[in-house]
C-alpha positions, -999 to +999 in steps of 0.1 A: -544+098+053-559+076+072-566+083+111-539+056+117-512+074+102-518+105+115-516+093+147-484+074+136-471+106+121-477+128+152-464+104+169-428+102+152-431+143+152-432+143+189-405+119+192-386+142+165-383+171+187-379+154+215-345+142+201-336+177+187-341+186+227-318+159+242-292+164+216-293+198+221-287+192+260-259+165+252-242+192+234-243+225+259-212+241+265-208+230+300-223+195+300-209+162+304-194+162+271-171+193+285-161+168+313-121+172+309-112+150+344-133+130+372-106+145+403-112+124+437-103+147+464-081+134+500-071+159+534-036+162+510-044+196+488-036+189+451-036+205+422-049+195+388-044+202+353-076+213+341-084+236+373-072+264+393-060+261+432-053+234+457-079+210+460-087+192+493-117+179+517-123+172+552-145+170+581-157+206+575-162+196+535-140+209+503-113+236+502-096+251+475-068+276+478-059+296+452-028+310+442-018+349+431-038+360+398-065+330+403-099+335+409-130+317+410-167+326+401-189+313+430-230+322+431-218+354+412-193+364+431-152+362+422-138+350+455-097+343+455-068+328+481-089+300+503-128+292+497-149+265+517-177+251+499-180+233+530-201+196+535-220+191+498-246+167+501-246+131+484-254+138+446-251+180+452-226+199+443-216+234+430-211+248+399-182+278+400-167+299+368-134+299+358-131+321+324-150+303+304-152+267+322-170+255+352-154+235+378-180+210+390-175+207+430-196+173+437-199+144+461-205+112+445-209+078+463-198+095+496-163+106+480-160+149+472-150+156+440-134+181+413-150+178+374-137+208+354-158+214+322-143+231+293-161+240+262-133+228+239-131+197+252-130+175+216-155+152+232-180+180+227-165+197+199-166+164+177-200+156+190-224+149+160-254+130+174-263+099+193-277+069+171-314+053+178-338+031+169-360+040+148-394+053+169-420+027+167-453+025+190-449-010+197-423+001+221-450+023+243-467+003+268-486+011+298-483+000+331-493+003+366-472+018+394-474-001+428-460+023+453-444+002+484-457+010+518-427+026+529-399+040+502-375+015+501-332+019+503-317+011+477-278+005+471-265-002+432-231-004+422-215+022+400-193+025+365-167+037+390-153+004+410-150+005+447-181+034+451-219+022+456-250+046+454-282+046+474-315+055+465-349+054+478-377+038+460-413+044+467-422+014+445-422-004+413-442-003+378-454-038+363-465-041+328-464-064+294-443-066+270-443-087+237-465-112+260-441-110+295-453-097+324-422-078+340-414-052+366-391-024+373-380-009+406-383+026+400-362+057+417-377+094+426-374+112+395-366+157+393-395+163+391-418+163+414-438+128+415-420+118+386-402+085+385-367+070+371-362+038+358-327+026+352-323-011+335-303-036+312-321-060+285-311-080+261-292-054+238-270-042+264-231-044+252-249-053+215-268-023+200-269-003+229-247+007+260-238-021+286-241-010+317-272+014+318-301+030+300-322+050+321-360+063+314-377+093+329-413+086+334-440+116+342-458+109+377-483+076+377-520+093+374-543+083+401-551+048+390-516+038+390-515+040+357-479+050+341-468+055+305-436+036+295-421+048+259-391+024+253-387+050+227-371+075+251-344+055+266-314+073+276-280+069+277-259+082+308-228+101+308-209+071+315-221+063+280-197+092+264-171+095+287-151+078+313-152+108+337-185+098+348-198+079+384-229+067+365-254+040+391-259+008+376-296-002+377-303-028+404-301-065+398-345-070+396-342-045+365-326-066+334-352-074+312-348-106+295-363-094+263-343-076+235-357-035+238-349-022+208-360+010+209-343+042+224-306+053+223-279+031+210-243+029+219-228+064+212-205+066+187-178+078+208-171+042+220-175+028+188-143+043+177 
């Protein structure tokens, strides 16, 4: 085997291991495939068929009133009667246990929501993987991270009509693909220094999910270089379930090329 072939084999092996981990996360008992409803809270207490109690929200935050015999476990402690979750931060939330289910209480787009997660949800139990393009090293490029003088608050739409998300964009990534000079606005990732990119391209709505795909990038090197591997382009939760509030990419993150790499439209959306 040549050195080049050895390198490609290692690349494919690493991608395959990453895919197995990704599929395991998707199939998690209380992942987003287990969500059975998206309930928007108001100041009027309301009961839902897939969660205990009557739920409401107001200036002091989310409140649930549990009937006799109903119980939630919050932070490891059982709660009964009235429980106040308080004011939740944007994109923050609490996961309360209810039997073998988890009740997500969160704030999205400025609104408080309840999203029950039941392991026996058919979307989760019937999940058998996500189609993806075959890995190809040509879709791995080196970009240059350009940090803004100050993070730029960036408002984007959402898959739920009527709400918006605001993210701080710390910088942009400049790169070349198929001989074209392109750029993407980046948001902060989950890990310190990491970056999150939301994008669409000419495959969106054709072979890949129309609304958006995501790239999670490691922190840029000290000289600003950053590795962009489009083979690891991910679907957001909204690609699978209607009970998601996913953000849309900023308008400048539409790529005028067909990125035939990464995850495709889920089987669940092809039925």
